[in-house]
SEFIZA-3560 file (N, C-alpha, C; in Angstrom, 3 decimals):
REM SEFIZA-3560
<numar><xx>84.213</xx><yy>102.032</yy><zz>19.624</zz><atom>N</atom></numar>
<numar><xx>85.467</xx><yy>101.044</yy><zz>19.611</zz><atom>CA</atom></numar>
<numar><xx>86.843</xx><yy>102.180</yy><zz>20.435</zz><atom>C</atom></numar>
<numar><xx>87.739</xx><yy>102.126</yy><zz>21.596</zz><atom>N</atom></numar>
<numar><xx>88.211</xx><yy>102.781</yy><zz>21.505</zz><atom>CA</atom></numar>
<numar><xx>89.930</xx><yy>102.534</yy><zz>20.882</zz><atom>C</atom></numar>
<numar><xx>90.281</xx><yy>103.412</yy><zz>20.869</zz><atom>N</atom></numar>
<numar><xx>91.678</xx><yy>103.487</yy><zz>20.626</zz><atom>CA</atom></numar>
<numar><xx>92.648</xx><yy>103.242</yy><zz>21.279</zz><atom>C</atom></numar>
<numar><xx>92.716</xx><yy>102.991</yy><zz>22.750</zz><atom>N</atom></numar>
<numar><xx>93.620</xx><yy>102.845</yy><zz>23.637</zz><atom>CA</atom></numar>
<numar><xx>93.955</xx><yy>101.649</yy><zz>23.316</zz><atom>C</atom></numar>
<numar><xx>95.440</xx><yy>100.834</yy><zz>23.736</zz><atom>N</atom></numar>
<numar><xx>95.985</xx><yy>100.170</yy><zz>23.191</zz><atom>CA</atom></numar>
<numar><xx>95.963</xx><yy>98.779</yy><zz>25.053</zz><atom>C</atom></numar>
<numar><xx>95.562</xx><yy>98.485</yy><zz>25.396</zz><atom>N</atom></numar>
<numar><xx>95.342</xx><yy>97.343</yy><zz>26.579</zz><atom>CA</atom></numar>
<numar><xx>96.504</xx><yy>97.849</yy><zz>27.245</zz><atom>C</atom></numar>
<numar><xx>98.014</xx><yy>97.903</yy><zz>27.358</zz><atom>N</atom></numar>
<numar><xx>98.877</xx><yy>98.611</yy><zz>27.877</zz><atom>CA</atom></numar>
<numar><xx>98.480</xx><yy>99.994</yy><zz>28.783</zz><atom>C</atom></numar>
<numar><xx>98.143</xx><yy>100.946</yy><zz>27.600</zz><atom>N</atom></numar>
<numar><xx>97.422</xx><yy>101.998</yy><zz>28.177</zz><atom>CA</atom></numar>
<numar><xx>96.298</xx><yy>102.275</yy><zz>29.193</zz><atom>C</atom></numar>
<numar><xx>95.628</xx><yy>101.252</yy><zz>28.971</zz><atom>N</atom></numar>
<numar><xx>94.396</xx><yy>100.784</yy><zz>29.856</zz><atom>CA</atom></numar>
<numar><xx>94.835</xx><yy>100.311</yy><zz>31.334</zz><atom>C</atom></numar>
<numar><xx>96.183</xx><yy>98.821</yy><zz>31.374</zz><atom>N</atom></numar>
<numar><xx>96.451</xx><yy>98.507</yy><zz>32.420</zz><atom>CA</atom></numar>
<numar><xx>97.210</xx><yy>99.552</yy><zz>33.342</zz><atom>C</atom></numar>
<numar><xx>97.744</xx><yy>100.265</yy><zz>32.781</zz><atom>N</atom></numar>
<numar><xx>98.764</xx><yy>101.353</yy><zz>33.218</zz><atom>CA</atom></numar>
<numar><xx>97.782</xx><yy>102.320</yy><zz>34.052</zz><atom>C</atom></numar>
<numar><xx>96.855</xx><yy>102.671</yy><zz>33.573</zz><atom>N</atom></numar>
<numar><xx>95.899</xx><yy>103.868</yy><zz>34.281</zz><atom>CA</atom></numar>
<numar><xx>95.041</xx><yy>103.088</yy><zz>34.929</zz><atom>C</atom></numar>
<numar><xx>94.739</xx><yy>101.582</yy><zz>35.010</zz><atom>N</atom></numar>
<numar><xx>93.893</xx><yy>101.279</yy><zz>36.259</zz><atom>CA</atom></numar>
<numar><xx>95.442</xx><yy>101.030</yy><zz>37.361</zz><atom>C</atom></numar>
<numar><xx>96.695</xx><yy>100.717</yy><zz>37.175</zz><atom>N</atom></numar>
<numar><xx>97.263</xx><yy>100.839</yy><zz>38.511</zz><atom>CA</atom></numar>
<numar><xx>97.699</xx><yy>101.745</yy><zz>38.768</zz><atom>C</atom></numar>
<numar><xx>97.664</xx><yy>102.897</yy><zz>38.070</zz><atom>N</atom></numar>
<numar><xx>97.702</xx><yy>104.088</yy><zz>38.673</zz><atom>CA</atom></numar>
<numar><xx>96.606</xx><yy>104.570</yy><zz>40.039</zz><atom>C</atom></numar>
<numar><xx>95.311</xx><yy>104.354</yy><zz>39.167</zz><atom>N</atom></numar>
<numar><xx>94.232</xx><yy>104.538</yy><zz>40.039</zz><atom>CA</atom></numar>
<numar><xx>94.120</xx><yy>103.898</yy><zz>41.194</zz><atom>C</atom></numar>
<numar><xx>94.777</xx><yy>102.717</yy><zz>41.482</zz><atom>N</atom></numar>
<numar><xx>94.815</xx><yy>101.798</yy><zz>42.407</zz><atom>CA</atom></numar>
<numar><xx>95.332</xx><yy>102.298</yy><zz>43.503</zz><atom>C</atom></numar>
<numar><xx>96.920</xx><yy>102.523</yy><zz>42.713</zz><atom>N</atom></numar>
<numar><xx>97.941</xx><yy>103.200</yy><zz>43.692</zz><atom>CA</atom></numar>
<numar><xx>97.139</xx><yy>104.819</yy><zz>44.061</zz><atom>C</atom></numar>
<numar><xx>97.218</xx><yy>105.245</yy><zz>43.496</zz><atom>N</atom></numar>
<numar><xx>95.634</xx><yy>106.492</yy><zz>44.414</zz><atom>CA</atom></numar>
<numar><xx>95.376</xx><yy>106.330</yy><zz>45.299</zz><atom>C</atom></numar>
<numar><xx>94.336</xx><yy>105.137</yy><zz>45.136</zz><atom>N</atom></numar>
<numar><xx>93.486</xx><yy>105.079</yy><zz>46.120</zz><atom>CA</atom></numar>
<numar><xx>94.286</xx><yy>104.539</yy><zz>47.165</zz><atom>C</atom></numar>
<numar><xx>94.736</xx><yy>103.451</yy><zz>47.428</zz><atom>N</atom></numar>
<numar><xx>96.012</xx><yy>103.080</yy><zz>48.433</zz><atom>CA</atom></numar>
<numar><xx>96.410</xx><yy>104.617</yy><zz>48.979</zz><atom>C</atom></numar>
<numar><xx>97.287</xx><yy>105.289</yy><zz>48.354</zz><atom>N</atom></numar>
<numar><xx>97.631</xx><yy>106.442</yy><zz>49.293</zz><atom>CA</atom></numar>
<numar><xx>96.690</xx><yy>107.151</yy><zz>49.710</zz><atom>C</atom></numar>
<numar><xx>95.179</xx><yy>107.407</yy><zz>49.094</zz><atom>N</atom></numar>
<numar><xx>94.166</xx><yy>108.193</yy><zz>49.638</zz><atom>CA</atom></numar>
<numar><xx>93.840</xx><yy>107.282</yy><zz>51.175</zz><atom>C</atom></numar>
<numar><xx>93.722</xx><yy>105.938</yy><zz>50.934</zz><atom>N</atom></numar>
<numar><xx>93.296</xx><yy>105.017</yy><zz>52.423</zz><atom>CA</atom></numar>
<numar><xx>94.648</xx><yy>105.242</yy><zz>53.617</zz><atom>C</atom></numar>
<numar><xx>95.843</xx><yy>105.048</yy><zz>52.814</zz><atom>N</atom></numar>
<numar><xx>96.795</xx><yy>105.512</yy><zz>53.995</zz><atom>CA</atom></numar>
<numar><xx>96.507</xx><yy>106.790</yy><zz>54.772</zz><atom>C</atom></numar>
<numar><xx>96.766</xx><yy>107.911</yy><zz>53.741</zz><atom>N</atom></numar>
<numar><xx>96.283</xx><yy>109.197</yy><zz>54.148</zz><atom>CA</atom></numar>
<numar><xx>95.455</xx><yy>109.235</yy><zz>55.368</zz><atom>C</atom></numar>
<numar><xx>94.366</xx><yy>108.486</yy><zz>55.332</zz><atom>N</atom></numar>
<numar><xx>93.135</xx><yy>109.186</yy><zz>56.031</zz><atom>CA</atom></numar>
<numar><xx>93.198</xx><yy>108.201</yy><zz>57.412</zz><atom>C</atom></numar>
<numar><xx>93.695</xx><yy>106.660</yy><zz>57.212</zz><atom>N</atom></numar>
<numar><xx>94.373</xx><yy>106.094</yy><zz>58.970</zz><atom>CA</atom></numar>
<numar><xx>95.617</xx><yy>106.815</yy><zz>59.100</zz><atom>C</atom></numar>
<numar><xx>96.057</xx><yy>108.033</yy><zz>58.484</zz><atom>N</atom></numar>
<numar><xx>97.561</xx><yy>108.682</yy><zz>59.378</zz><atom>CA</atom></numar>
<numar><xx>95.964</xx><yy>109.845</yy><zz>60.010</zz><atom>C</atom></numar>
<numar><xx>95.589</xx><yy>110.262</yy><zz>59.533</zz><atom>N</atom></numar>
<numar><xx>94.581</xx><yy>111.298</yy><zz>59.863</zz><atom>CA</atom></numar>
<numar><xx>93.983</xx><yy>111.023</yy><zz>61.619</zz><atom>C</atom></numar>
<numar><xx>93.316</xx><yy>109.291</yy><zz>61.265</zz><atom>N</atom></numar>
<numar><xx>92.501</xx><yy>109.206</yy><zz>62.473</zz><atom>CA</atom></numar>
<numar><xx>93.651</xx><yy>109.131</yy><zz>63.461</zz><atom>C</atom></numar>
<numar><xx>95.188</xx><yy>108.383</yy><zz>63.237</zz><atom>N</atom></numar>
<numar><xx>95.937</xx><yy>107.950</yy><zz>64.248</zz><atom>CA</atom></numar>
<numar><xx>96.240</xx><yy>109.115</yy><zz>64.582</zz><atom>C</atom></numar>
<numar><xx>96.234</xx><yy>110.511</yy><zz>64.129</zz><atom>N</atom></numar>
<numar><xx>96.677</xx><yy>111.696</yy><zz>65.000</zz><atom>CA</atom></numar>
<numar><xx>95.535</xx><yy>112.215</yy><zz>65.480</zz><atom>C</atom></numar>
<numar><xx>94.297</xx><yy>112.125</yy><zz>65.048</zz><atom>N</atom></numar>
<numar><xx>92.998</xx><yy>112.653</yy><zz>65.953</zz><atom>CA</atom></numar>
<numar><xx>93.358</xx><yy>111.630</yy><zz>67.056</zz><atom>C</atom></numar>
<numar><xx>93.810</xx><yy>110.022</yy><zz>67.295</zz><atom>N</atom></numar>
<numar><xx>93.221</xx><yy>109.456</yy><zz>68.216</zz><atom>CA</atom></numar>
<numar><xx>94.427</xx><yy>109.923</yy><zz>69.271</zz><atom>C</atom></numar>
<numar><xx>95.650</xx><yy>110.412</yy><zz>68.493</zz><atom>N</atom></numar>
<numar><xx>96.785</xx><yy>110.529</yy><zz>69.751</zz><atom>CA</atom></numar>
<numar><xx>96.248</xx><yy>111.825</yy><zz>70.433</zz><atom>C</atom></numar>
<numar><xx>95.543</xx><yy>112.660</yy><zz>69.909</zz><atom>N</atom></numar>
<numar><xx>95.782</xx><yy>113.615</yy><zz>70.702</zz><atom>CA</atom></numar>
<numar><xx>94.376</xx><yy>113.557</yy><zz>71.769</zz><atom>C</atom></numar>
<numar><xx>93.823</xx><yy>112.685</yy><zz>71.374</zz><atom>N</atom></numar>
<numar><xx>92.741</xx><yy>112.239</yy><zz>72.797</zz><atom>CA</atom></numar>
<numar><xx>93.494</xx><yy>111.306</yy><zz>73.969</zz><atom>C</atom></numar>
<numar><xx>94.275</xx><yy>111.116</yy><zz>73.338</zz><atom>N</atom></numar>
<numar><xx>95.518</xx><yy>109.993</yy><zz>74.714</zz><atom>CA</atom></numar>
<numar><xx>95.664</xx><yy>111.011</yy><zz>75.832</zz><atom>C</atom></numar>
<numar><xx>95.974</xx><yy>110.708</yy><zz>77.231</zz><atom>N</atom></numar>
<numar><xx>96.604</xx><yy>111.748</yy><zz>77.991</zz><atom>CA</atom></numar>
<numar><xx>98.071</xx><yy>111.919</yy><zz>77.673</zz><atom>C</atom></numar>
<numar><xx>98.693</xx><yy>113.202</yy><zz>77.824</zz><atom>N</atom></numar>
<numar><xx>99.540</xx><yy>113.152</yy><zz>78.182</zz><atom>CA</atom></numar>
<numar><xx>100.584</xx><yy>113.064</yy><zz>79.693</zz><atom>C</atom></numar>
<numar><xx>101.429</xx><yy>112.577</yy><zz>79.802</zz><atom>N</atom></numar>
<numar><xx>102.020</xx><yy>111.979</yy><zz>81.065</zz><atom>CA</atom></numar>
<numar><xx>103.077</xx><yy>113.371</yy><zz>81.224</zz><atom>C</atom></numar>
<numar><xx>103.130</xx><yy>114.274</yy><zz>82.181</zz><atom>N</atom></numar>
<numar><xx>104.210</xx><yy>115.049</yy><zz>82.565</zz><atom>CA</atom></numar>
<numar><xx>105.254</xx><yy>114.645</yy><zz>83.377</zz><atom>C</atom></numar>
<numar><xx>106.360</xx><yy>115.352</yy><zz>83.910</zz><atom>N</atom></numar>
<numar><xx>106.988</xx><yy>114.824</yy><zz>84.456</zz><atom>CA</atom></numar>
<numar><xx>106.644</xx><yy>115.132</yy><zz>85.924</zz><atom>C</atom></numar>
<numar><xx>105.746</xx><yy>115.729</yy><zz>86.243</zz><atom>N</atom></numar>
<numar><xx>105.179</xx><yy>115.879</yy><zz>87.377</zz><atom>CA</atom></numar>
<numar><xx>103.808</xx><yy>114.615</yy><zz>88.113</zz><atom>C</atom></numar>
<numar><xx>103.411</xx><yy>114.138</yy><zz>87.046</zz><atom>N</atom></numar>
<numar><xx>102.967</xx><yy>112.976</yy><zz>87.232</zz><atom>CA</atom></numar>
<numar><xx>102.802</xx><yy>111.270</yy><zz>87.251</zz><atom>C</atom></numar>
<numar><xx>102.769</xx><yy>110.817</yy><zz>88.053</zz><atom>N</atom></numar>
<numar><xx>102.978</xx><yy>109.691</yy><zz>88.177</zz><atom>CA</atom></numar>
<numar><xx>103.240</xx><yy>108.708</yy><zz>87.270</zz><atom>C</atom></numar>
<numar><xx>103.609</xx><yy>107.381</yy><zz>86.951</zz><atom>N</atom></numar>
<numar><xx>103.687</xx><yy>106.736</yy><zz>85.858</zz><atom>CA</atom></numar>
<numar><xx>102.232</xx><yy>105.363</yy><zz>86.409</zz><atom>C</atom></numar>
<numar><xx>101.503</xx><yy>105.337</yy><zz>86.196</zz><atom>N</atom></numar>
<numar><xx>100.362</xx><yy>104.579</yy><zz>86.703</zz><atom>CA</atom></numar>
<numar><xx>100.976</xx><yy>102.964</yy><zz>86.576</zz><atom>C</atom></numar>
<numar><xx>102.377</xx><yy>102.487</yy><zz>86.056</zz><atom>N</atom></numar>
<numar><xx>102.207</xx><yy>101.436</yy><zz>86.533</zz><atom>CA</atom></numar>
<numar><xx>103.238</xx><yy>101.342</yy><zz>87.879</zz><atom>C</atom></numar>
<numar><xx>103.536</xx><yy>102.383</yy><zz>88.289</zz><atom>N</atom></numar>
<numar><xx>104.503</xx><yy>101.987</yy><zz>89.545</zz><atom>CA</atom></numar>
<numar><xx>103.763</xx><yy>103.092</yy><zz>90.665</zz><atom>C</atom></numar>
<numar><xx>102.340</xx><yy>103.611</yy><zz>91.008</zz><atom>N</atom></numar>
<numar><xx>102.195</xx><yy>103.953</yy><zz>91.790</zz><atom>CA</atom></numar>
<numar><xx>101.462</xx><yy>103.526</yy><zz>92.997</zz><atom>C</atom></numar>
<numar><xx>102.124</xx><yy>103.742</yy><zz>94.122</zz><atom>N</atom></numar>
<numar><xx>102.259</xx><yy>103.211</yy><zz>95.420</zz><atom>CA</atom></numar>
<numar><xx>103.229</xx><yy>102.622</yy><zz>95.425</zz><atom>C</atom></numar>
<numar><xx>104.408</xx><yy>102.675</yy><zz>94.715</zz><atom>N</atom></numar>
<numar><xx>105.243</xx><yy>101.656</yy><zz>95.211</zz><atom>CA</atom></numar>
<numar><xx>106.531</xx><yy>102.442</yy><zz>95.924</zz><atom>C</atom></numar>
<numar><xx>106.716</xx><yy>102.135</yy><zz>97.198</zz><atom>N</atom></numar>
<numar><xx>107.770</xx><yy>102.780</yy><zz>98.040</zz><atom>CA</atom></numar>
<numar><xx>109.166</xx><yy>102.177</yy><zz>97.413</zz><atom>C</atom></numar>
<numar><xx>110.221</xx><yy>103.413</yy><zz>97.376</zz><atom>N</atom></numar>
<numar><xx>111.459</xx><yy>103.088</yy><zz>96.930</zz><atom>CA</atom></numar>
<numar><xx>111.926</xx><yy>102.293</yy><zz>98.721</zz><atom>C</atom></numar>
<numar><xx>112.941</xx><yy>101.497</yy><zz>98.771</zz><atom>N</atom></numar>
<numar><xx>113.211</xx><yy>100.775</yy><zz>99.774</zz><atom>CA</atom></numar>
<numar><xx>113.390</xx><yy>99.950</yy><zz>100.007</zz><atom>C</atom></numar>
<numar><xx>113.406</xx><yy>99.087</yy><zz>101.317</zz><atom>N</atom></numar>
<numar><xx>113.417</xx><yy>97.529</yy><zz>101.474</zz><atom>CA</atom></numar>
<numar><xx>111.647</xx><yy>97.723</yy><zz>101.828</zz><atom>C</atom></numar>
<numar><xx>111.499</xx><yy>96.095</yy><zz>101.346</zz><atom>N</atom></numar>
<numar><xx>109.436</xx><yy>96.494</yy><zz>101.071</zz><atom>CA</atom></numar>
<numar><xx>109.192</xx><yy>95.237</yy><zz>102.152</zz><atom>C</atom></numar>
<numar><xx>107.748</xx><yy>95.761</yy><zz>102.652</zz><atom>N</atom></numar>
<numar><xx>107.381</xx><yy>94.942</yy><zz>103.772</zz><atom>CA</atom></numar>
<numar><xx>106.806</xx><yy>93.106</yy><zz>103.205</zz><atom>C</atom></numar>
<numar><xx>107.653</xx><yy>91.879</yy><zz>104.071</zz><atom>N</atom></numar>
<numar><xx>107.049</xx><yy>91.151</yy><zz>104.017</zz><atom>CA</atom></numar>
<numar><xx>105.347</xx><yy>90.483</yy><zz>103.350</zz><atom>C</atom></numar>
<numar><xx>105.551</xx><yy>90.076</yy><zz>102.501</zz><atom>N</atom></numar>
<numar><xx>103.592</xx><yy>89.887</yy><zz>102.301</zz><atom>CA</atom></numar>
<numar><xx>103.162</xx><yy>88.436</yy><zz>103.346</zz><atom>C</atom></numar>
<numar><xx>104.275</xx><yy>88.091</yy><zz>104.120</zz><atom>N</atom></numar>
<numar><xx>103.235</xx><yy>87.263</yy><zz>105.505</zz><atom>CA</atom></numar>
<numar><xx>104.251</xx><yy>87.527</yy><zz>106.531</zz><atom>C</atom></numar>
<numar><xx>104.019</xx><yy>86.867</yy><zz>107.487</zz><atom>N</atom></numar>
<numar><xx>104.775</xx><yy>86.735</yy><zz>108.837</zz><atom>CA</atom></numar>
<numar><xx>105.665</xx><yy>85.753</yy><zz>109.041</zz><atom>C</atom></numar>
<numar><xx>106.798</xx><yy>85.890</yy><zz>108.945</zz><atom>N</atom></numar>
<numar><xx>107.542</xx><yy>84.811</yy><zz>108.835</zz><atom>CA</atom></numar>
<numar><xx>107.579</xx><yy>83.843</yy><zz>110.106</zz><atom>C</atom></numar>
<numar><xx>107.126</xx><yy>84.648</yy><zz>111.193</zz><atom>N</atom></numar>
<numar><xx>107.220</xx><yy>84.156</yy><zz>112.815</zz><atom>CA</atom></numar>
<numar><xx>105.949</xx><yy>82.971</yy><zz>112.557</zz><atom>C</atom></numar>
<numar><xx>104.867</xx><yy>83.437</yy><zz>112.273</zz><atom>N</atom></numar>
<numar><xx>103.837</xx><yy>82.265</yy><zz>112.126</zz><atom>CA</atom></numar>
<numar><xx>104.442</xx><yy>81.651</yy><zz>111.479</zz><atom>C</atom></numar>
<numar><xx>105.267</xx><yy>81.531</yy><zz>109.986</zz><atom>N</atom></numar>
<numar><xx>105.075</xx><yy>80.469</yy><zz>109.138</zz><atom>CA</atom></numar>
<numar><xx>106.517</xx><yy>79.555</yy><zz>109.919</zz><atom>C</atom></numar>
<numar><xx>107.387</xx><yy>79.984</yy><zz>110.910</zz><atom>N</atom></numar>
<numar><xx>108.381</xx><yy>79.392</yy><zz>111.768</zz><atom>CA</atom></numar>
<numar><xx>107.588</xx><yy>78.511</yy><zz>112.238</zz><atom>C</atom></numar>
<numar><xx>106.820</xx><yy>78.783</yy><zz>113.234</zz><atom>N</atom></numar>
<numar><xx>105.942</xx><yy>78.169</yy><zz>114.361</zz><atom>CA</atom></numar>
<numar><xx>104.766</xx><yy>77.236</yy><zz>113.606</zz><atom>C</atom></numar>
<numar><xx>104.365</xx><yy>77.630</yy><zz>112.341</zz><atom>N</atom></numar>
<numar><xx>103.698</xx><yy>75.947</yy><zz>112.111</zz><atom>CA</atom></numar>
<numar><xx>104.767</xx><yy>75.064</yy><zz>111.404</zz><atom>C</atom></numar>
<numar><xx>105.954</xx><yy>75.601</yy><zz>110.464</zz><atom>N</atom></numar>
<numar><xx>106.708</xx><yy>74.337</yy><zz>110.061</zz><atom>CA</atom></numar>
<numar><xx>106.826</xx><yy>73.619</yy><zz>112.061</zz><atom>C</atom></numar>
<numar><xx>107.575</xx><yy>74.393</yy><zz>112.763</zz><atom>N</atom></numar>
<numar><xx>108.028</xx><yy>73.381</yy><zz>113.729</zz><atom>CA</atom></numar>
<numar><xx>107.064</xx><yy>72.632</yy><zz>114.371</zz><atom>C</atom></numar>
<numar><xx>106.143</xx><yy>73.192</yy><zz>114.652</zz><atom>N</atom></numar>
<numar><xx>104.629</xx><yy>72.171</yy><zz>115.249</zz><atom>CA</atom></numar>
<numar><xx>104.613</xx><yy>70.903</yy><zz>114.012</zz><atom>C</atom></numar>
<numar><xx>104.795</xx><yy>70.916</yy><zz>112.718</zz><atom>N</atom></numar>
<numar><xx>104.688</xx><yy>70.099</yy><zz>112.035</zz><atom>CA</atom></numar>
<numar><xx>105.759</xx><yy>68.989</yy><zz>111.808</zz><atom>C</atom></numar>
<numar><xx>106.855</xx><yy>69.462</yy><zz>112.100</zz><atom>N</atom></numar>
<numar><xx>108.039</xx><yy>68.595</yy><zz>112.253</zz><atom>CA</atom></numar>
<numar><xx>108.186</xx><yy>68.356</yy><zz>113.945</zz><atom>C</atom></numar>
<numar><xx>107.401</xx><yy>68.459</yy><zz>114.746</zz><atom>N</atom></numar>
<numar><xx>107.420</xx><yy>67.928</yy><zz>116.410</zz><atom>CA</atom></numar>
<numar><xx>106.376</xx><yy>66.701</yy><zz>115.936</zz><atom>C</atom></numar>
<numar><xx>105.506</xx><yy>67.256</yy><zz>114.926</zz><atom>N</atom></numar>
<numar><xx>104.215</xx><yy>66.107</yy><zz>115.064</zz><atom>CA</atom></numar>
<numar><xx>104.939</xx><yy>65.134</yy><zz>114.275</zz><atom>C</atom></numar>
<numar><xx>105.485</xx><yy>65.393</yy><zz>113.156</zz><atom>N</atom></numar>
<numar><xx>106.033</xx><yy>63.911</yy><zz>112.403</zz><atom>CA</atom></numar>
<numar><xx>106.855</xx><yy>63.392</yy><zz>113.160</zz><atom>C</atom></numar>
<numar><xx>107.973</xx><yy>63.931</yy><zz>113.743</zz><atom>N</atom></numar>
<numar><xx>108.990</xx><yy>63.270</yy><zz>114.951</zz><atom>CA</atom></numar>
<numar><xx>108.398</xx><yy>62.491</yy><zz>115.884</zz><atom>C</atom></numar>
<numar><xx>106.992</xx><yy>62.914</yy><zz>116.230</zz><atom>N</atom></numar>
<numar><xx>106.456</xx><yy>61.499</yy><zz>117.182</zz><atom>CA</atom></numar>
<numar><xx>105.702</xx><yy>60.447</yy><zz>116.578</zz><atom>C</atom></numar>
<numar><xx>105.600</xx><yy>60.844</yy><zz>115.558</zz><atom>N</atom></numar>
<numar><xx>104.534</xx><yy>59.906</yy><zz>114.987</zz><atom>CA</atom></numar>
<numar><xx>105.573</xx><yy>59.009</yy><zz>114.695</zz><atom>C</atom></numar>
<numar><xx>106.944</xx><yy>59.160</yy><zz>114.213</zz><atom>N</atom></numar>
<numar><xx>108.010</xx><yy>58.186</yy><zz>113.714</zz><atom>CA</atom></numar>
<numar><xx>108.310</xx><yy>57.632</yy><zz>114.527</zz><atom>C</atom></numar>
<numar><xx>108.509</xx><yy>58.392</yy><zz>115.744</zz><atom>N</atom></numar>
<numar><xx>108.608</xx><yy>57.229</yy><zz>117.294</zz><atom>CA</atom></numar>
<numar><xx>107.872</xx><yy>56.724</yy><zz>117.307</zz><atom>C</atom></numar>
<numar><xx>106.324</xx><yy>56.869</yy><zz>117.798</zz><atom>N</atom></numar>
<numar><xx>105.627</xx><yy>55.713</yy><zz>117.900</zz><atom>CA</atom></numar>
<numar><xx>105.641</xx><yy>54.818</yy><zz>117.002</zz><atom>C</atom></numar>
<numar><xx>106.294</xx><yy>54.772</yy><zz>115.611</zz><atom>N</atom></numar>
<numar><xx>105.860</xx><yy>53.993</yy><zz>114.880</zz><atom>CA</atom></numar>
<numar><xx>107.380</xx><yy>52.701</yy><zz>114.956</zz><atom>C</atom></numar>
<numar><xx>108.667</xx><yy>53.732</yy><zz>115.286</zz><atom>N</atom></numar>
<numar><xx>109.590</xx><yy>52.947</yy><zz>115.466</zz><atom>CA</atom></numar>
<numar><xx>109.432</xx><yy>51.734</yy><zz>116.896</zz><atom>C</atom></numar>
<numar><xx>108.534</xx><yy>52.619</yy><zz>118.265</zz><atom>N</atom></numar>
<numar><xx>108.582</xx><yy>51.775</yy><zz>119.345</zz><atom>CA</atom></numar>
<numar><xx>107.326</xx><yy>50.441</yy><zz>119.030</zz><atom>C</atom></numar>
<numar><xx>106.607</xx><yy>50.876</yy><zz>118.396</zz><atom>N</atom></numar>
<numar><xx>105.496</xx><yy>49.931</yy><zz>117.791</zz><atom>CA</atom></numar>
<numar><xx>106.048</xx><yy>48.756</yy><zz>117.477</zz><atom>C</atom></numar>
<numar><xx>107.452</xx><yy>48.802</yy><zz>116.270</zz><atom>N</atom></numar>
<numar><xx>107.921</xx><yy>47.507</yy><zz>115.470</zz><atom>CA</atom></numar>
<numar><xx>109.236</xx><yy>47.016</yy><zz>116.176</zz><atom>C</atom></numar>
<numar><xx>109.153</xx><yy>47.998</yy><zz>117.417</zz><atom>N</atom></numar>
<numar><xx>110.808</xx><yy>47.615</yy><zz>117.972</zz><atom>CA</atom></numar>
<numar><xx>110.381</xx><yy>46.729</yy><zz>119.148</zz><atom>C</atom></numar>
<numar><xx>109.044</xx><yy>47.017</yy><zz>119.998</zz><atom>N</atom></numar>
<numar><xx>108.294</xx><yy>45.944</yy><zz>120.793</zz><atom>CA</atom></numar>
<numar><xx>107.658</xx><yy>45.215</yy><zz>120.320</zz><atom>C</atom></numar>
<numar><xx>108.080</xx><yy>43.568</yy><zz>119.982</zz><atom>N</atom></numar>
<numar><xx>106.918</xx><yy>42.709</yy><zz>119.875</zz><atom>CA</atom></numar>
<numar><xx>105.777</xx><yy>42.439</yy><zz>121.074</zz><atom>C</atom></numar>
<numar><xx>104.782</xx><yy>41.964</yy><zz>120.590</zz><atom>N</atom></numar>
<numar><xx>103.137</xx><yy>41.807</yy><zz>121.441</zz><atom>CA</atom></numar>
<numar><xx>103.260</xx><yy>40.172</yy><zz>121.328</zz><atom>C</atom></numar>
//
């Protein structure tokens, strides 16, 4: 039988677990450092990939306003004609 007391045994087990956690953390840190070395480093001369192709200043419109206005005018005219026809039909009894 061993002469160790229960408290000494538990303390030793606790210390071994702590060492294992520290060892695992050290391995993770080493893996992160190795992964960081593989990442590309953006220098001041390189462009940020998020803003490549953006031109400063006024931006062109994504659609043609003149075409949109023409379409709106045509639909307004059509609705006005339709309402006028319905008014005429309701105003003149047959």
